[in-house]
C-alpha positions as CSV (number, residue, x, y, z in Angstrom):
1,M,23.5,-25.8,7.6
2,N,23.4,-25.3,11.3
3,S,24.1,-21.6,11.1
4,E,21.4,-21.1,8.6
5,K,18.8,-22.6,10.9
6,A,20.1,-20.4,13.7
7,F,19.7,-17.4,11.4
8,W,16.1,-18.2,10.4
9,F,15.3,-19.0,14.1
10,C,16.6,-15.5,15.0
11,I,14.6,-13.9,12.2
12,G,11.4,-15.6,13.4
13,G,12.0,-14.6,16.9
14,I,12.4,-10.9,15.9
15,M,9.3,-11.1,13.7
16,S,7.3,-12.6,16.6
17,I,8.5,-9.8,19.0
18,I,7.5,-7.2,16.5
19,A,4.1,-8.7,16.0
20,V,3.5,-8.8,19.8
21,L,4.5,-5.2,20.2
22,I,2.3,-4.0,17.4
23,V,-0.7,-5.9,18.9
24,Q,-0.1,-4.5,22.3
25,H,0.3,-0.9,21.0
26,S,-2.9,-1.2,19.0
27,D,-4.8,-2.4,22.2
28,Q,-3.4,0.7,24.1
29,L,-4.6,3.0,21.2
30,E,-8.2,1.4,21.4
31,N,-8.4,1.8,25.1
32,R,-7.2,5.5,24.8
33,N,-9.7,6.1,22.0
34,A,-12.5,4.6,24.0
35,Y,-11.5,6.7,27.1
36,Q,-11.5,9.9,25.1
37,Q,-14.8,9.0,23.5
38,G,-16.2,8.5,26.9
39,V,-14.9,11.9,28.2
40,I,-16.3,13.6,25.0
41,E,-19.7,12.0,25.6
42,S,-19.8,12.9,29.3
43,Q,-18.9,16.6,28.4
44,R,-21.6,16.7,25.8
45,Q,-24.2,15.4,28.3
46,W,-23.0,17.9,30.9
47,L,-23.3,20.8,28.4
48,E,-26.8,19.6,27.4
49,Y,-27.7,19.6,31.1
50,E,-26.3,23.0,31.7
51,K,-28.2,24.4,28.7
52,G,-31.4,22.8,29.9
53,D,-30.8,24.2,33.4
54,K,-30.5,27.8,32.3
55,C,-33.2,27.9,29.7
């Protein structure tokens, strides 16, 4: 009985660690996507500014 409890305790711990890693990874992906979107937006604004400057 005791070893069964220890087994499920270990399984629960592994599952929690995996869940935390997945959440952290998705946060990093969201931050990276937001950064890339900001870079794309600023490049687009710069190109529009350049076009307006030359015309």
